[in-house]
C-alpha positions in Angstrom: 199.3 82.5 -150.5 197.0 85.1 -152.7 197.7 88.7 -152.0 194.7 90.8 -150.4 192.7 92.9 -152.4 194.4 96.0 -151.3 197.5 94.8 -152.6 195.9 93.9 -155.7 194.3 97.4 -156.1 197.6 99.1 -155.3 199.3 97.1 -158.1 196.4 98.3 -160.7 196.8 101.9 -159.7 200.8 101.5 -160.0 200.3 99.9 -163.5 198.0 102.7 -164.8 200.5 105.3 -163.4 203.2 103.6 -165.3 201.3 103.5 -168.5 200.1 107.1 -168.0 203.6 108.6 -167.3 205.3 106.4 -169.6 207.9 104.7 -167.6 208.9 103.3 -164.3 211.0 106.4 -163.3 208.1 109.0 -163.9 205.5 106.9 -162.4 207.9 106.6 -159.1 208.1 110.2 -159.3 204.3 110.9 -159.5 203.7 108.1 -157.2 206.6 108.9 -154.3 208.2 105.7 -154.9 211.4 104.3 -156.2 211.4 103.0 -159.7 212.4 99.5 -158.7 209.6 99.3 -156.1 207.4 100.3 -159.2 209.0 97.5 -161.4 208.7 95.2 -158.6 205.0 96.0 -158.6 204.0 95.7 -161.9 206.3 92.4 -162.0 204.2 90.7 -159.6 201.0 91.9 -161.2 202.4 90.2 -164.4 203.3 86.9 -162.4 199.8 86.6 -160.7 198.1 87.2 -164.2 200.5 84.9 -165.9 200.8 87.3 -168.9 203.1 89.8 -169.9 201.6 93.5 -170.0 204.6 95.5 -170.7 207.4 95.0 -173.3 210.3 96.9 -172.2 213.7 98.0 -173.9 216.4 100.5 -173.0 214.6 103.1 -175.3 210.6 102.3 -175.2 207.8 100.5 -173.5 204.5 99.4 -175.0 201.6 97.7 -174.0 201.0 94.0 -175.0 197.5 93.2 -176.3 196.6 91.6 -172.9 198.2 94.9 -171.4 195.8 97.2 -173.2 193.0 95.0 -172.3 193.9 95.3 -168.6 194.8 98.9 -168.9 191.3 99.6 -170.1 189.7 97.6 -167.5 191.9 98.9 -164.7 191.0 102.8 -165.6 187.1 101.8 -165.4 187.7 100.1 -162.3 189.8 102.7 -160.6 187.1 105.3 -161.8 184.3 103.3 -160.4 186.0 102.9 -157.0 186.7 106.7 -156.9 183.2 107.5 -157.8 182.2 105.0 -154.9 184.3 106.4 -152.3 183.0 110.1 -153.2 179.4 109.1 -152.8 180.3 107.6 -149.5 182.0 110.6 -148.2 179.4 112.9 -149.7 176.7 110.9 -147.4 179.1 111.3 -144.5 179.6 115.1 -145.1 177.1 116.7 -147.7 179.0 119.1 -149.8 178.7 121.4 -153.2 176.3 123.6 -154.5 172.6 122.9 -154.3 170.2 124.9 -156.5 166.8 125.4 -154.7 163.7 127.1 -156.5 160.5 128.2 -155.0 157.9 130.5 -155.5 158.7 134.0 -154.1 155.9 133.9 -151.5 156.4 130.4 -150.3 160.2 130.8 -150.3 160.1 134.0 -148.2 157.5 132.4 -145.8 158.6 129.0 -145.2 162.2 128.4 -146.7 164.2 131.4 -146.2 163.6 131.3 -142.2 165.2 127.8 -142.2 168.3 128.3 -144.1 170.8 129.5 -141.4 170.2 126.4 -139.7 170.6 124.3 -142.7 173.9 126.1 -143.5 175.1 125.7 -140.1 174.3 121.8 -140.0 175.8 121.5 -143.5 178.7 123.8 -143.8 180.0 122.2 -146.9 176.9 123.0 -148.8 176.5 126.3 -150.7 173.0 127.4 -151.9 171.9 129.0 -155.3 168.2 130.2 -154.6 165.7 130.8 -157.4 162.6 132.5 -156.2 160.1 132.9 -158.6 156.6 131.7 -159.9 158.1 130.2 -163.0 158.2 126.2 -163.1 161.6 125.2 -163.3 162.4 121.8 -165.3 164.2 119.6 -162.6 164.5 116.6 -165.0 166.1 119.2 -167.1 168.8 120.1 -164.8 167.4 123.6 -164.3 167.3 123.0 -160.5 168.3 120.3 -158.0 165.0 120.9 -155.6 161.9 122.7 -155.9 159.2 123.6 -153.5 155.8 123.7 -155.0 152.3 124.6 -154.1 149.3 123.0 -155.6 148.6 119.5 -157.2 151.6 118.0 -159.1 151.2 116.5 -162.4 152.4 113.1 -163.0 155.9 112.9 -163.7 159.1 111.1 -163.1 160.0 113.4 -160.3 160.0 112.3 -156.4 158.0 114.3 -154.1 157.7 114.7 -150.2 154.5 116.5 -148.8 155.6 119.1 -146.5 152.0 120.2 -145.5 149.1 122.3 -147.0 147.7 125.7 -146.6 144.3 127.4 -146.7 143.4 130.8 -148.4 141.8 134.0 -147.4 140.3 136.9 -148.7 141.9 140.2 -147.8 142.3 144.0 -148.6 144.1 146.9 -147.4 142.6 149.1 -144.8 142.9 152.2 -147.3 141.0 150.3 -150.2 138.2 149.1 -147.7 137.7 152.7 -146.3 137.5 153.7 -150.0 135.3 151.0 -151.6 133.5 149.6 -148.3 133.6 146.3 -146.7 132.2 143.3 -148.4 129.8 141.7 -145.7 128.7 138.7 -148.0 130.5 136.9 -150.6 128.3 138.2 -153.2 129.0 141.8 -152.4 132.5 141.2 -154.0 130.6 141.7 -157.4 131.2 145.4 -156.5 134.6 145.3 -155.9 137.9 145.1 -157.6 139.3 141.5 -157.3 142.7 140.9 -158.2 143.0 137.3 -159.6 145.7 134.9 -161.2 146.0 135.0 -164.7 146.0 131.0 -164.8 142.7 130.9 -163.6 140.0 129.5 -165.7 137.8 132.4 -167.2 134.8 132.6 -165.1 135.8 130.3 -162.5 135.3 132.5 -159.5 136.2 132.7 -156.2 134.6 129.5 -153.9 132.8 130.3 -150.6 130.9 128.3 -148.4 127.5 128.9 -146.7 125.4 126.6 -144.4 127.5 123.6 -145.6 126.9 124.4 -149.2 129.7 125.4 -151.5 129.4 128.1 -154.2 131.4 130.2 -156.4 131.1 134.0 -157.0 132.4 135.4 -160.4 134.5 138.2 -159.2 136.1 140.3 -161.7 138.7 143.2 -161.5 141.1 145.3 -163.8 144.5 143.2 -162.8 145.2 139.7 -163.3 148.8 138.4 -162.6 150.7 135.1 -162.5 152.3 135.9 -159.2 150.8 135.7 -155.9 153.6 137.9 -154.3 152.7 140.4 -157.0 148.8 140.2 -156.2 149.7 140.6 -152.4 151.9 143.6 -153.2 149.2 145.2 -155.3 146.5 144.7 -152.0 148.8 146.3 -149.9 149.1 149.4 -152.3 145.1 149.4 -152.1 144.4 148.3 -155.5 141.6 145.7 -154.6 140.8 142.5 -152.9 143.0 139.2 -153.2 142.3 135.8 -152.4 145.5 133.8 -151.7 147.3 131.3 -149.8 147.1 132.4 -146.0 151.0 131.5 -145.7 151.5 134.6 -148.2 149.3 136.8 -146.4 150.2 136.1 -142.6 152.7 138.8 -141.9 150.5 141.4 -143.6 147.4 140.3 -141.7 149.5 140.5 -138.3 151.0 143.6 -139.0 147.6 145.3 -139.9 148.5 146.1 -143.6 145.9 143.7 -144.8 142.4 143.1 -143.2 140.9 139.3 -143.5 137.4 139.2 -145.0 134.6 137.0 -145.2 136.3 134.5 -142.7 132.8 133.2 -142.0 132.4 132.1 -145.4 135.8 130.2 -145.9 135.3 127.7 -148.6 138.0 125.6 -146.5 139.8 124.3 -149.4 143.6 123.5 -148.8 146.6 123.3 -151.2 149.1 121.0 -150.6 153.1 121.9 -150.9 155.7 119.6 -151.6 159.6 119.4 -151.8 160.1 118.0 -155.2 163.6 116.3 -156.8 164.8 113.7 -159.1 166.2 110.6 -157.0 168.4 107.8 -158.2 171.4 105.9 -157.2 173.6 109.0 -157.7 171.4 111.7 -156.1 173.9 113.8 -154.4 174.2 113.8 -150.5 173.5 117.3 -150.4 170.0 116.9 -151.9 168.9 114.2 -149.7 170.2 116.3 -146.9 168.2 119.1 -147.5 165.1 117.3 -148.7 165.3 115.4 -145.2 165.8 118.8 -143.4 162.7 120.5 -144.8 160.5 117.7 -144.0 162.0 117.7 -140.5 161.0 121.2 -140.0 157.8 121.5 -142.2 156.0 118.3 -142.2 152.8 118.3 -139.8 153.0 122.4 -139.4 
């Protein structure tokens, strides 16, 4: 009767170890088996295949042509088996370093509060956080997962929507005491408005009045590429900002900033997503993190 697959795989492992160690005795020591047991396993393998794999003499051991072909295939099969077992084990218990990229403001407001629970749930995972407003190249391997705000460009990346955020106009009490409180969107023309430097020149800020959307061509003496930077400048009393509400929520609640022109909110929303590269070999730690943030944030 033909031996079961486990025996066949075991004989393949033994044969590969004999070749790696250069003999039965050394292979036996590496495997914790007797030289005679190793020799019998190779003999069974040769008998089943009906070919000689090894040429043995008292001084040397060499592979036959069939032995070389079988050895190459054995190494490939054993490597595939090891990789498959690793993936299965990873799915059961995600582990390893996970590199996460997010903007400073969104990372602080939405992602950092979730991390203690994530790490408690998956103790085998360690995190490498990159909080900044530069767009990292996921496909190029600069990070494993990114949290991105705004429309996503077409790419080979996979994205899962976490929610969306509105915007609000705000300034510090000190600035308003000095420059006055704008009562209409048009009044912003007389204020120092702090803007993103990526906005199109002359695009202005959108507002709504009686159901009609319009834009005010605001201007100011500072532009920046970071929402966190603009929020800090607003807290310091430099001017008025229009930023995602999630960036300003704590400052508004604490009174460090005051919301302006809420009755003229443009009601525009920006989505935010968790973005990653997916494939057959996507590590379990990436899938676990994506599922976790979707569980915690989607629909909020």
